[in-house]
PDB file of N, CA, C and O in Angstrom:
ATOM      1  N   MET A   1       0.830  -1.187   0.000  1.00  0.00           N
ATOM      2  CA  MET A   1       0.000   0.000   0.000  1.00  0.00           C
ATOM      3  C   MET A   1       0.875   1.251   0.000  1.00  0.00           C
ATOM      4  O   MET A   1       1.828   1.339   0.774  1.00  0.00           O
ATOM      5  N   PRO A   2       0.561   2.210  -0.855  1.00  0.00           N
ATOM      6  CA  PRO A   2       1.318   3.459  -0.835  1.00  0.00           C
ATOM      7  C   PRO A   2       1.146   4.170   0.513  1.00  0.00           C
ATOM      8  O   PRO A   2       0.049   4.183   1.070  1.00  0.00           O
ATOM      9  N   ASP A   3       2.209   4.753   1.028  1.00  0.00           N
ATOM     10  CA  ASP A   3       2.152   5.407   2.337  1.00  0.00           C
ATOM     11  C   ASP A   3       1.387   6.717   2.332  1.00  0.00           C
ATOM     12  O   ASP A   3       0.941   7.161   3.390  1.00  0.00           O
ATOM     13  N   ASN A   4       1.222   7.344   1.190  1.00  0.00           N
ATOM     14  CA  ASN A   4       0.627   8.681   1.139  1.00  0.00           C
ATOM     15  C   ASN A   4      -0.757   8.698   0.497  1.00  0.00           C
ATOM     16  O   ASN A   4      -1.244   9.762   0.115  1.00  0.00           O
ATOM     17  N   ARG A   5      -1.390   7.548   0.372  1.00  0.00           N
ATOM     18  CA  ARG A   5      -2.660   7.487  -0.344  1.00  0.00           C
ATOM     19  C   ARG A   5      -3.624   6.555   0.377  1.00  0.00           C
ATOM     20  O   ARG A   5      -3.218   5.596   1.033  1.00  0.00           O
ATOM     21  N   ILE A   6      -4.881   6.855   0.241  1.00  0.00           N
ATOM     22  CA  ILE A   6      -5.929   5.974   0.743  1.00  0.00           C
ATOM     23  C   ILE A   6      -6.032   4.792  -0.213  1.00  0.00           C
ATOM     24  O   ILE A   6      -5.974   4.963  -1.430  1.00  0.00           O
ATOM     25  N   VAL A   7      -6.185   3.601   0.340  1.00  0.00           N
ATOM     26  CA  VAL A   7      -6.372   2.407  -0.485  1.00  0.00           C
ATOM     27  C   VAL A   7      -7.710   1.783  -0.093  1.00  0.00           C
ATOM     28  O   VAL A   7      -7.952   1.472   1.074  1.00  0.00           O
ATOM     29  N   MET A   8      -8.568   1.609  -1.089  1.00  0.00           N
ATOM     30  CA  MET A   8      -9.859   0.994  -0.848  1.00  0.00           C
ATOM     31  C   MET A   8      -9.898  -0.365  -1.511  1.00  0.00           C
ATOM     32  O   MET A   8      -9.702  -0.492  -2.720  1.00  0.00           O
ATOM     33  N   TYR A   9     -10.156  -1.387  -0.697  1.00  0.00           N
ATOM     34  CA  TYR A   9     -10.270  -2.753  -1.175  1.00  0.00           C
ATOM     35  C   TYR A   9     -11.752  -3.091  -1.284  1.00  0.00           C
ATOM     36  O   TYR A   9     -12.529  -2.837  -0.364  1.00  0.00           O
ATOM     37  N   GLY A  10     -12.131  -3.669  -2.426  1.00  0.00           N
ATOM     38  CA  GLY A  10     -13.521  -4.024  -2.603  1.00  0.00           C
ATOM     39  C   GLY A  10     -13.730  -4.901  -3.809  1.00  0.00           C
ATOM     40  O   GLY A  10     -12.793  -5.499  -4.339  1.00  0.00           O
ATOM     41  N   THR A  11     -14.992  -4.968  -4.242  1.00  0.00           N
ATOM     42  CA  THR A  11     -15.367  -5.726  -5.429  1.00  0.00           C
ATOM     43  C   THR A  11     -16.251  -4.857  -6.307  1.00  0.00           C
ATOM     44  O   THR A  11     -16.859  -3.898  -5.831  1.00  0.00           O
ATOM     45  N   THR A  12     -16.320  -5.188  -7.576  1.00  0.00           N
ATOM     46  CA  THR A  12     -17.120  -4.384  -8.504  1.00  0.00           C
ATOM     47  C   THR A  12     -18.613  -4.531  -8.259  1.00  0.00           C
ATOM     48  O   THR A  12     -19.379  -3.626  -8.590  1.00  0.00           O
ATOM     49  N   TRP A  13     -19.047  -5.655  -7.684  1.00  0.00           N
ATOM     50  CA  TRP A  13     -20.474  -5.891  -7.465  1.00  0.00           C
ATOM     51  C   TRP A  13     -20.989  -5.363  -6.130  1.00  0.00           C
ATOM     52  O   TRP A  13     -22.188  -5.441  -5.865  1.00  0.00           O
ATOM     53  N   CYS A  14     -20.124  -4.835  -5.298  1.00  0.00           N
ATOM     54  CA  CYS A  14     -20.472  -4.399  -3.945  1.00  0.00           C
ATOM     55  C   CYS A  14     -21.080  -2.998  -3.943  1.00  0.00           C
ATOM     56  O   CYS A  14     -20.392  -2.034  -4.282  1.00  0.00           O
ATOM     57  N   PRO A  15     -22.375  -2.861  -3.563  1.00  0.00           N
ATOM     58  CA  PRO A  15     -22.989  -1.534  -3.541  1.00  0.00           C
ATOM     59  C   PRO A  15     -22.359  -0.597  -2.504  1.00  0.00           C
ATOM     60  O   PRO A  15     -22.298   0.611  -2.730  1.00  0.00           O
ATOM     61  N   ASP A  16     -21.891  -1.134  -1.375  1.00  0.00           N
ATOM     62  CA  ASP A  16     -21.234  -0.291  -0.377  1.00  0.00           C
ATOM     63  C   ASP A  16     -19.901   0.235  -0.883  1.00  0.00           C
ATOM     64  O   ASP A  16     -19.482   1.332  -0.516  1.00  0.00           O
ATOM     65  N   CYS A  17     -19.227  -0.556  -1.735  1.00  0.00           N
ATOM     66  CA  CYS A  17     -17.973  -0.096  -2.344  1.00  0.00           C
ATOM     67  C   CYS A  17     -18.252   1.073  -3.285  1.00  0.00           C
ATOM     68  O   CYS A  17     -17.529   2.070  -3.278  1.00  0.00           O
ATOM     69  N   ALA A  18     -19.295   0.948  -4.086  1.00  0.00           N
ATOM     70  CA  ALA A  18     -19.662   2.031  -5.019  1.00  0.00           C
ATOM     71  C   ALA A  18     -20.016   3.297  -4.245  1.00  0.00           C
ATOM     72  O   ALA A  18     -19.633   4.398  -4.640  1.00  0.00           O
ATOM     73  N   ARG A  19     -20.744   3.142  -3.146  1.00  0.00           N
ATOM     74  CA  ARG A  19     -21.136   4.290  -2.323  1.00  0.00           C
ATOM     75  C   ARG A  19     -19.907   4.957  -1.710  1.00  0.00           C
ATOM     76  O   ARG A  19     -19.795   6.183  -1.714  1.00  0.00           O
ATOM     77  N   ALA A  20     -18.987   4.149  -1.185  1.00  0.00           N
ATOM     78  CA  ALA A  20     -17.770   4.711  -0.584  1.00  0.00           C
ATOM     79  C   ALA A  20     -16.917   5.425  -1.633  1.00  0.00           C
ATOM     80  O   ALA A  20     -16.331   6.471  -1.353  1.00  0.00           O
ATOM     81  N   LYS A  21     -16.849   4.858  -2.841  1.00  0.00           N
ATOM     82  CA  LYS A  21     -16.123   5.526  -3.932  1.00  0.00           C
ATOM     83  C   LYS A  21     -16.730   6.890  -4.219  1.00  0.00           C
ATOM     84  O   LYS A  21     -16.007   7.861  -4.442  1.00  0.00           O
ATOM     85  N   GLN A  22     -18.066   6.965  -4.214  1.00  0.00           N
ATOM     86  CA  GLN A  22     -18.744   8.242  -4.469  1.00  0.00           C
ATOM     87  C   GLN A  22     -18.360   9.276  -3.411  1.00  0.00           C
ATOM     88  O   GLN A  22     -18.110  10.436  -3.737  1.00  0.00           O
ATOM     89  N   VAL A  23     -18.314   8.858  -2.156  1.00  0.00           N
ATOM     90  CA  VAL A  23     -17.934   9.776  -1.075  1.00  0.00           C
ATOM     91  C   VAL A  23     -16.501  10.256  -1.279  1.00  0.00           C
ATOM     92  O   VAL A  23     -16.229  11.453  -1.192  1.00  0.00           O
ATOM     93  N   LEU A  24     -15.588   9.333  -1.548  1.00  0.00           N
ATOM     94  CA  LEU A  24     -14.194   9.720  -1.768  1.00  0.00           C
ATOM     95  C   LEU A  24     -14.056  10.655  -2.963  1.00  0.00           C
ATOM     96  O   LEU A  24     -13.328  11.645  -2.901  1.00  0.00           O
ATOM     97  N   ASN A  25     -14.748  10.343  -4.039  1.00  0.00           N
ATOM     98  CA  ASN A  25     -14.689  11.200  -5.230  1.00  0.00           C
ATOM     99  C   ASN A  25     -15.309  12.570  -4.981  1.00  0.00           C
ATOM    100  O   ASN A  25     -14.784  13.586  -5.435  1.00  0.00           O
ATOM    101  N   ARG A  26     -16.431  12.594  -4.258  1.00  0.00           N
ATOM    102  CA  ARG A  26     -17.108  13.866  -3.978  1.00  0.00           C
ATOM    103  C   ARG A  26     -16.188  14.809  -3.206  1.00  0.00           C
ATOM    104  O   ARG A  26     -16.230  16.023  -3.405  1.00  0.00           O
ATOM    105  N   HIS A  27     -15.366  14.256  -2.334  1.00  0.00           N
ATOM    106  CA  HIS A  27     -14.448  15.080  -1.533  1.00  0.00           C
ATOM    107  C   HIS A  27     -13.049  15.160  -2.143  1.00  0.00           C
ATOM    108  O   HIS A  27     -12.102  15.638  -1.518  1.00  0.00           O
ATOM    109  N   LYS A  28     -12.949  14.674  -3.388  1.00  0.00           N
ATOM    110  CA  LYS A  28     -11.692  14.742  -4.139  1.00  0.00           C
ATOM    111  C   LYS A  28     -10.523  14.119  -3.380  1.00  0.00           C
ATOM    112  O   LYS A  28      -9.401  14.623  -3.418  1.00  0.00           O
ATOM    113  N   ALA A  29     -10.805  13.030  -2.701  1.00  0.00           N
ATOM    114  CA  ALA A  29      -9.768  12.305  -1.962  1.00  0.00           C
ATOM    115  C   ALA A  29      -9.049  11.360  -2.924  1.00  0.00           C
ATOM    116  O   ALA A  29      -9.678  10.531  -3.581  1.00  0.00           O
ATOM    117  N   ALA A  30      -7.741  11.493  -2.996  1.00  0.00           N
ATOM    118  CA  ALA A  30      -6.955  10.593  -3.852  1.00  0.00           C
ATOM    119  C   ALA A  30      -6.966   9.209  -3.215  1.00  0.00           C
ATOM    120  O   ALA A  30      -6.652   9.056  -2.035  1.00  0.00           O
ATOM    121  N   PHE A  31      -7.330   8.207  -4.004  1.00  0.00           N
ATOM    122  CA  PHE A  31      -7.336   6.852  -3.477  1.00  0.00           C
ATOM    123  C   PHE A  31      -7.017   5.856  -4.575  1.00  0.00           C
ATOM    124  O   PHE A  31      -7.208   6.108  -5.765  1.00  0.00           O
ATOM    125  N   GLU A  32      -6.524   4.719  -4.125  1.00  0.00           N
ATOM    126  CA  GLU A  32      -6.245   3.610  -5.027  1.00  0.00           C
ATOM    127  C   GLU A  32      -7.336   2.574  -4.819  1.00  0.00           C
ATOM    128  O   GLU A  32      -7.644   2.217  -3.682  1.00  0.00           O
ATOM    129  N   TRP A  33      -7.919   2.091  -5.899  1.00  0.00           N
ATOM    130  CA  TRP A  33      -8.956   1.061  -5.847  1.00  0.00           C
ATOM    131  C   TRP A  33      -8.298  -0.290  -6.106  1.00  0.00           C
ATOM    132  O   TRP A  33      -7.553  -0.440  -7.075  1.00  0.00           O
ATOM    133  N   VAL A  34      -8.565  -1.271  -5.251  1.00  0.00           N
ATOM    134  CA  VAL A  34      -8.027  -2.609  -5.431  1.00  0.00           C
ATOM    135  C   VAL A  34      -9.197  -3.595  -5.421  1.00  0.00           C
ATOM    136  O   VAL A  34      -9.901  -3.727  -4.420  1.00  0.00           O
ATOM    137  N   ASP A  35      -9.392  -4.275  -6.533  1.00  0.00           N
ATOM    138  CA  ASP A  35     -10.445  -5.278  -6.660  1.00  0.00           C
ATOM    139  C   ASP A  35      -9.916  -6.589  -6.103  1.00  0.00           C
ATOM    140  O   ASP A  35      -9.021  -7.199  -6.688  1.00  0.00           O
ATOM    141  N   ILE A  36     -10.465  -7.025  -4.970  1.00  0.00           N
ATOM    142  CA  ILE A  36      -9.932  -8.221  -4.318  1.00  0.00           C
ATOM    143  C   ILE A  36     -10.275  -9.507  -5.085  1.00  0.00           C
ATOM    144  O   ILE A  36      -9.723 -10.568  -4.795  1.00  0.00           O
ATOM    145  N   GLU A  37     -11.171  -9.412  -6.047  1.00  0.00           N
ATOM    146  CA  GLU A  37     -11.459 -10.592  -6.870  1.00  0.00           C
ATOM    147  C   GLU A  37     -10.405 -10.793  -7.957  1.00  0.00           C
ATOM    148  O   GLU A  37     -10.313 -11.868  -8.550  1.00  0.00           O
ATOM    149  N   LYS A  38      -9.613  -9.756  -8.214  1.00  0.00           N
ATOM    150  CA  LYS A  38      -8.568  -9.837  -9.230  1.00  0.00           C
ATOM    151  C   LYS A  38      -7.168  -9.872  -8.631  1.00  0.00           C
ATOM    152  O   LYS A  38      -6.190 -10.078  -9.349  1.00  0.00           O
ATOM    153  N   ASP A  39      -7.068  -9.673  -7.327  1.00  0.00           N
ATOM    154  CA  ASP A  39      -5.770  -9.586  -6.669  1.00  0.00           C
ATOM    155  C   ASP A  39      -5.775 -10.501  -5.440  1.00  0.00           C
ATOM    156  O   ASP A  39      -6.304 -10.138  -4.389  1.00  0.00           O
ATOM    157  N   GLU A  40      -5.186 -11.675  -5.582  1.00  0.00           N
ATOM    158  CA  GLU A  40      -5.201 -12.675  -4.508  1.00  0.00           C
ATOM    159  C   GLU A  40      -4.492 -12.183  -3.253  1.00  0.00           C
ATOM    160  O   GLU A  40      -4.951 -12.449  -2.142  1.00  0.00           O
ATOM    161  N   LYS A  41      -3.384 -11.473  -3.413  1.00  0.00           N
ATOM    162  CA  LYS A  41      -2.659 -10.953  -2.248  1.00  0.00           C
ATOM    163  C   LYS A  41      -3.518  -9.940  -1.496  1.00  0.00           C
ATOM    164  O   LYS A  41      -3.521  -9.914  -0.265  1.00  0.00           O
ATOM    165  N   ALA A  42      -4.245  -9.108  -2.238  1.00  0.00           N
ATOM    166  CA  ALA A  42      -5.134  -8.133  -1.609  1.00  0.00           C
ATOM    167  C   ALA A  42      -6.250  -8.843  -0.855  1.00  0.00           C
ATOM    168  O   ALA A  42      -6.594  -8.452   0.260  1.00  0.00           O
ATOM    169  N   ARG A  43      -6.818  -9.888  -1.460  1.00  0.00           N
ATOM    170  CA  ARG A  43      -7.876 -10.652  -0.804  1.00  0.00           C
ATOM    171  C   ARG A  43      -7.355 -11.281   0.492  1.00  0.00           C
ATOM    172  O   ARG A  43      -8.035 -11.246   1.518  1.00  0.00           O
ATOM    173  N   ASP A  44      -6.160 -11.851   0.444  1.00  0.00           N
ATOM    174  CA  ASP A  44      -5.558 -12.431   1.643  1.00  0.00           C
ATOM    175  C   ASP A  44      -5.345 -11.365   2.724  1.00  0.00           C
ATOM    176  O   ASP A  44      -5.569 -11.624   3.906  1.00  0.00           O
ATOM    177  N   TYR A  45      -4.918 -10.183   2.319  1.00  0.00           N
ATOM    178  CA  TYR A  45      -4.709  -9.076   3.263  1.00  0.00           C
ATOM    179  C   TYR A  45      -6.021  -8.695   3.933  1.00  0.00           C
ATOM    180  O   TYR A  45      -6.068  -8.504   5.148  1.00  0.00           O
ATOM    181  N   ILE A  46      -7.080  -8.585   3.152  1.00  0.00           N
ATOM    182  CA  ILE A  46      -8.387  -8.210   3.690  1.00  0.00           C
ATOM    183  C   ILE A  46      -8.874  -9.242   4.698  1.00  0.00           C
ATOM    184  O   ILE A  46      -9.381  -8.884   5.761  1.00  0.00           O
ATOM    185  N   VAL A  47      -8.722 -10.506   4.372  1.00  0.00           N
ATOM    186  CA  VAL A  47      -9.134 -11.568   5.294  1.00  0.00           C
ATOM    187  C   VAL A  47      -8.314 -11.489   6.585  1.00  0.00           C
ATOM    188  O   VAL A  47      -8.844 -11.704   7.675  1.00  0.00           O
ATOM    189  N   LYS A  48      -7.041 -11.186   6.458  1.00  0.00           N
ATOM    190  CA  LYS A  48      -6.164 -11.082   7.637  1.00  0.00           C
ATOM    191  C   LYS A  48      -6.582  -9.913   8.531  1.00  0.00           C
ATOM    192  O   LYS A  48      -6.755 -10.096   9.736  1.00  0.00           O
ATOM    193  N   VAL A  49      -6.746  -8.721   7.963  1.00  0.00           N
ATOM    194  CA  VAL A  49      -7.072  -7.550   8.789  1.00  0.00           C
ATOM    195  C   VAL A  49      -8.497  -7.601   9.333  1.00  0.00           C
ATOM    196  O   VAL A  49      -8.808  -6.938  10.323  1.00  0.00           O
ATOM    197  N   ASN A  50      -9.356  -8.379   8.695  1.00  0.00           N
ATOM    198  CA  ASN A  50     -10.737  -8.511   9.152  1.00  0.00           C
ATOM    199  C   ASN A  50     -10.975  -9.821   9.912  1.00  0.00           C
ATOM    200  O   ASN A  50     -12.101 -10.308  10.015  1.00  0.00           O
ATOM    201  N   LYS A  51      -9.882 -10.370  10.437  1.00  0.00           N
ATOM    202  CA  LYS A  51      -9.933 -11.551  11.314  1.00  0.00           C
ATOM    203  C   LYS A  51     -10.740 -12.698  10.712  1.00  0.00           C
ATOM    204  O   LYS A  51     -11.628 -13.260  11.354  1.00  0.00           O
ATOM    205  N   GLY A  52     -10.408 -13.032   9.459  1.00  0.00           N
ATOM    206  CA  GLY A  52     -11.016 -14.172   8.802  1.00  0.00           C
ATOM    207  C   GLY A  52     -12.196 -13.850   7.905  1.00  0.00           C
ATOM    208  O   GLY A  52     -12.713 -14.734   7.221  1.00  0.00           O
ATOM    209  N   PHE A  53     -12.626 -12.608   7.897  1.00  0.00           N
ATOM    210  CA  PHE A  53     -13.764 -12.215   7.072  1.00  0.00           C
ATOM    211  C   PHE A  53     -13.305 -11.431   5.854  1.00  0.00           C
ATOM    212  O   PHE A  53     -12.323 -10.691   5.907  1.00  0.00           O
ATOM    213  N   GLN A  54     -14.022 -11.603   4.768  1.00  0.00           N
ATOM    214  CA  GLN A  54     -13.728 -10.884   3.520  1.00  0.00           C
ATOM    215  C   GLN A  54     -14.678  -9.682   3.437  1.00  0.00           C
ATOM    216  O   GLN A  54     -15.535  -9.622   2.556  1.00  0.00           O
ATOM    217  N   SER A  55     -14.520  -8.737   4.350  1.00  0.00           N
ATOM    218  CA  SER A  55     -15.412  -7.584   4.459  1.00  0.00           C
ATOM    219  C   SER A  55     -14.970  -6.464   3.539  1.00  0.00           C
ATOM    220  O   SER A  55     -13.814  -6.042   3.559  1.00  0.00           O
ATOM    221  N   VAL A  56     -15.911  -5.987   2.729  1.00  0.00           N
ATOM    222  CA  VAL A  56     -15.631  -4.877   1.831  1.00  0.00           C
ATOM    223  C   VAL A  56     -16.771  -3.871   1.889  1.00  0.00           C
ATOM    224  O   VAL A  56     -17.922  -4.252   2.102  1.00  0.00           O
ATOM    225  N   PRO A  57     -16.466  -2.601   1.702  1.00  0.00           N
ATOM    226  CA  PRO A  57     -15.120  -2.091   1.487  1.00  0.00           C
ATOM    227  C   PRO A  57     -14.303  -2.049   2.772  1.00  0.00           C
ATOM    228  O   PRO A  57     -14.825  -1.813   3.862  1.00  0.00           O
ATOM    229  N   THR A  58     -13.035  -2.280   2.610  1.00  0.00           N
ATOM    230  CA  THR A  58     -12.059  -2.057   3.665  1.00  0.00           C
ATOM    231  C   THR A  58     -11.173  -0.936   3.156  1.00  0.00           C
ATOM    232  O   THR A  58     -10.556  -1.054   2.097  1.00  0.00           O
ATOM    233  N   ILE A  59     -11.112   0.145   3.908  1.00  0.00           N
ATOM    234  CA  ILE A  59     -10.393   1.342   3.471  1.00  0.00           C
ATOM    235  C   ILE A  59      -9.244   1.608   4.430  1.00  0.00           C
ATOM    236  O   ILE A  59      -9.443   1.771   5.634  1.00  0.00           O
ATOM    237  N   VAL A  60      -8.034   1.650   3.872  1.00  0.00           N
ATOM    238  CA  VAL A  60      -6.822   1.857   4.665  1.00  0.00           C
ATOM    239  C   VAL A  60      -6.320   3.278   4.398  1.00  0.00           C
ATOM    240  O   VAL A  60      -6.188   3.702   3.250  1.00  0.00           O
ATOM    241  N   PHE A  61      -6.047   3.992   5.471  1.00  0.00           N
ATOM    242  CA  PHE A  61      -5.610   5.383   5.377  1.00  0.00           C
ATOM    243  C   PHE A  61      -4.110   5.506   5.602  1.00  0.00           C
ATOM    244  O   PHE A  61      -3.493   4.619   6.190  1.00  0.00           O
ATOM    245  N   PRO A  62      -3.519   6.612   5.132  1.00  0.00           N
ATOM    246  CA  PRO A  62      -2.071   6.794   5.259  1.00  0.00           C
ATOM    247  C   PRO A  62      -1.553   6.697   6.691  1.00  0.00           C
ATOM    248  O   PRO A  62      -0.396   6.337   6.909  1.00  0.00           O
ATOM    249  N   ASP A  63      -2.409   7.020   7.676  1.00  0.00           N
ATOM    250  CA  ASP A  63      -1.970   6.941   9.072  1.00  0.00           C
ATOM    251  C   ASP A  63      -2.038   5.521   9.631  1.00  0.00           C
ATOM    252  O   ASP A  63      -1.733   5.295  10.802  1.00  0.00           O
ATOM    253  N   GLY A  64      -2.445   4.555   8.780  1.00  0.00           N
ATOM    254  CA  GLY A  64      -2.517   3.164   9.200  1.00  0.00           C
ATOM    255  C   GLY A  64      -3.880   2.744   9.726  1.00  0.00           C
ATOM    256  O   GLY A  64      -4.119   1.560   9.964  1.00  0.00           O
ATOM    257  N   SER A  65      -4.772   3.707   9.907  1.00  0.00           N
ATOM    258  CA  SER A  65      -6.103   3.358  10.392  1.00  0.00           C
ATOM    259  C   SER A  65      -6.917   2.705   9.276  1.00  0.00           C
ATOM    260  O   SER A  65      -6.650   2.902   8.090  1.00  0.00           O
ATOM    261  N   ILE A  66      -7.907   1.931   9.683  1.00  0.00           N
ATOM    262  CA  ILE A  66      -8.718   1.166   8.741  1.00  0.00           C
ATOM    263  C   ILE A  66     -10.188   1.341   9.082  1.00  0.00           C
ATOM    264  O   ILE A  66     -10.581   1.247  10.245  1.00  0.00           O
ATOM    265  N   LEU A  67     -10.996   1.597   8.060  1.00  0.00           N
ATOM    266  CA  LEU A  67     -12.449   1.590   8.215  1.00  0.00           C
ATOM    267  C   LEU A  67     -12.987   0.420   7.401  1.00  0.00           C
ATOM    268  O   LEU A  67     -12.601   0.217   6.250  1.00  0.00           O
ATOM    269  N   VAL A  68     -13.876  -0.337   8.012  1.00  0.00           N
ATOM    270  CA  VAL A  68     -14.480  -1.481   7.347  1.00  0.00           C
ATOM    271  C   VAL A  68     -15.982  -1.223   7.229  1.00  0.00           C
ATOM    272  O   VAL A  68     -16.668  -0.987   8.223  1.00  0.00           O
ATOM    273  N   GLU A  69     -16.470  -1.274   6.001  1.00  0.00           N
ATOM    274  CA  GLU A  69     -17.879  -1.038   5.711  1.00  0.00           C
ATOM    275  C   GLU A  69     -18.384   0.239   6.391  1.00  0.00           C
ATOM    276  O   GLU A  69     -19.412   0.211   7.068  1.00  0.00           O
ATOM    277  N   PRO A  70     -17.675   1.353   6.219  1.00  0.00           N
ATOM    278  CA  PRO A  70     -18.086   2.574   6.920  1.00  0.00           C
ATOM    279  C   PRO A  70     -19.346   3.187   6.307  1.00  0.00           C
ATOM    280  O   PRO A  70     -19.624   3.036   5.117  1.00  0.00           O
ATOM    281  N   SER A  71     -20.086   3.874   7.149  1.00  0.00           N
ATOM    282  CA  SER A  71     -21.209   4.671   6.659  1.00  0.00           C
ATOM    283  C   SER A  71     -20.632   5.915   5.979  1.00  0.00           C
ATOM    284  O   SER A  71     -19.444   6.208   6.121  1.00  0.00           O
ATOM    285  N   ASN A  72     -21.461   6.632   5.254  1.00  0.00           N
ATOM    286  CA  ASN A  72     -21.013   7.887   4.643  1.00  0.00           C
ATOM    287  C   ASN A  72     -20.517   8.842   5.725  1.00  0.00           C
ATOM    288  O   ASN A  72     -19.485   9.492   5.560  1.00  0.00           O
ATOM    289  N   ALA A  73     -21.255   8.925   6.833  1.00  0.00           N
ATOM    290  CA  ALA A  73     -20.882   9.841   7.917  1.00  0.00           C
ATOM    291  C   ALA A  73     -19.528   9.464   8.518  1.00  0.00           C
ATOM    292  O   ALA A  73     -18.705  10.340   8.783  1.00  0.00           O
ATOM    293  N   GLU A  74     -19.290   8.174   8.734  1.00  0.00           N
ATOM    294  CA  GLU A  74     -18.001   7.730   9.287  1.00  0.00           C
ATOM    295  C   GLU A  74     -16.858   8.069   8.340  1.00  0.00           C
ATOM    296  O   GLU A  74     -15.798   8.526   8.768  1.00  0.00           O
ATOM    297  N   LEU A  75     -17.081   7.841   7.058  1.00  0.00           N
ATOM    298  CA  LEU A  75     -16.039   8.113   6.072  1.00  0.00           C
ATOM    299  C   LEU A  75     -15.777   9.607   5.963  1.00  0.00           C
ATOM    300  O   LEU A  75     -14.622  10.030   5.909  1.00  0.00           O
ATOM    301  N   GLU A  76     -16.835  10.410   5.931  1.00  0.00           N
ATOM    302  CA  GLU A  76     -16.664  11.863   5.856  1.00  0.00           C
ATOM    303  C   GLU A  76     -15.972  12.401   7.103  1.00  0.00           C
ATOM    304  O   GLU A  76     -15.157  13.319   7.007  1.00  0.00           O
ATOM    305  N   LYS A  77     -16.284  11.845   8.269  1.00  0.00           N
ATOM    306  CA  LYS A  77     -15.612  12.273   9.504  1.00  0.00           C
ATOM    307  C   LYS A  77     -14.122  11.982   9.398  1.00  0.00           C
ATOM    308  O   LYS A  77     -13.297  12.831   9.737  1.00  0.00           O
ATOM    309  N   LYS A  78     -13.770  10.787   8.930  1.00  0.00           N
ATOM    310  CA  LYS A  78     -12.355  10.423   8.792  1.00  0.00           C
ATOM    311  C   LYS A  78     -11.637  11.345   7.801  1.00  0.00           C
ATOM    312  O   LYS A  78     -10.468  11.680   7.990  1.00  0.00           O
ATOM    313  N   LEU A  79     -12.346  11.748   6.748  1.00  0.00           N
ATOM    314  CA  LEU A  79     -11.769  12.632   5.742  1.00  0.00           C
ATOM    315  C   LEU A  79     -11.702  14.090   6.226  1.00  0.00           C
ATOM    316  O   LEU A  79     -11.083  14.932   5.576  1.00  0.00           O
ATOM    317  N   GLY A  80     -12.335  14.380   7.357  1.00  0.00           N
ATOM    318  CA  GLY A  80     -12.336  15.747   7.885  1.00  0.00           C
ATOM    319  C   GLY A  80     -13.495  16.573   7.375  1.00  0.00           C
ATOM    320  O   GLY A  80     -13.449  17.803   7.411  1.00  0.00           O
ATOM    321  N   PHE A  81     -14.535  15.909   6.899  1.00  0.00           N
ATOM    322  CA  PHE A  81     -15.697  16.612   6.369  1.00  0.00           C
ATOM    323  C   PHE A  81     -16.953  16.282   7.165  1.00  0.00           C
ATOM    324  O   PHE A  81     -18.033  16.137   6.593  1.00  0.00           O
ATOM    325  N   ALA A  82     -16.816  16.165   8.471  1.00  0.00           N
ATOM    326  CA  ALA A  82     -17.977  15.854   9.315  1.00  0.00           C
ATOM    327  C   ALA A  82     -18.990  16.973   9.179  1.00  0.00           C
ATOM    328  O   ALA A  82     -18.646  18.155   9.215  1.00  0.00           O
ATOM    329  N   LYS A  83     -20.239  16.581   9.023  1.00  0.00           N
ATOM    330  CA  LYS A  83     -21.309  17.570   8.899  1.00  0.00           C
ATOM    331  C   LYS A  83     -21.676  18.095  10.274  1.00  0.00           C
ATOM    332  O   LYS A  83     -21.808  17.337  11.235  1.00  0.00           O
ATOM    333  N   SER A  84     -21.836  19.401  10.347  1.00  0.00           N
ATOM    334  CA  SER A  84     -22.269  19.984  11.626  1.00  0.00           C
ATOM    335  C   SER A  84     -23.790  19.934  11.687  1.00  0.00           C
ATOM    336  O   SER A  84     -24.478  20.024  10.670  1.00  0.00           O
ATOM    337  N   VAL A  85     -24.288  19.788  12.900  1.00  0.00           N
ATOM    338  CA  VAL A  85     -25.741  19.641  13.087  1.00  0.00           C
ATOM    339  C   VAL A  85     -26.324  20.937  13.558  1.00  0.00           C
ATOM    340  O   VAL A  85     -27.532  21.028  13.777  1.00  0.00           O
TER     341      VAL A  85
END
């Protein structure tokens, strides 16, 4: 994983992956997309970090933190775009 970029692991058929991509794109966040169905090492990594589960999207941030299946609000908060109430 690049140290200076967000990496999102997912699949093309996953609606939550598409939604998370929309959030990242809307906030112009640079990210690398990794399709775990085409990359065996990525799939193995996802299973490892998710303690045996193939949970997507799994989003890894430059600071080493990981969000798994985040809501739009969780992802926006992590990106620094939390909505004020």
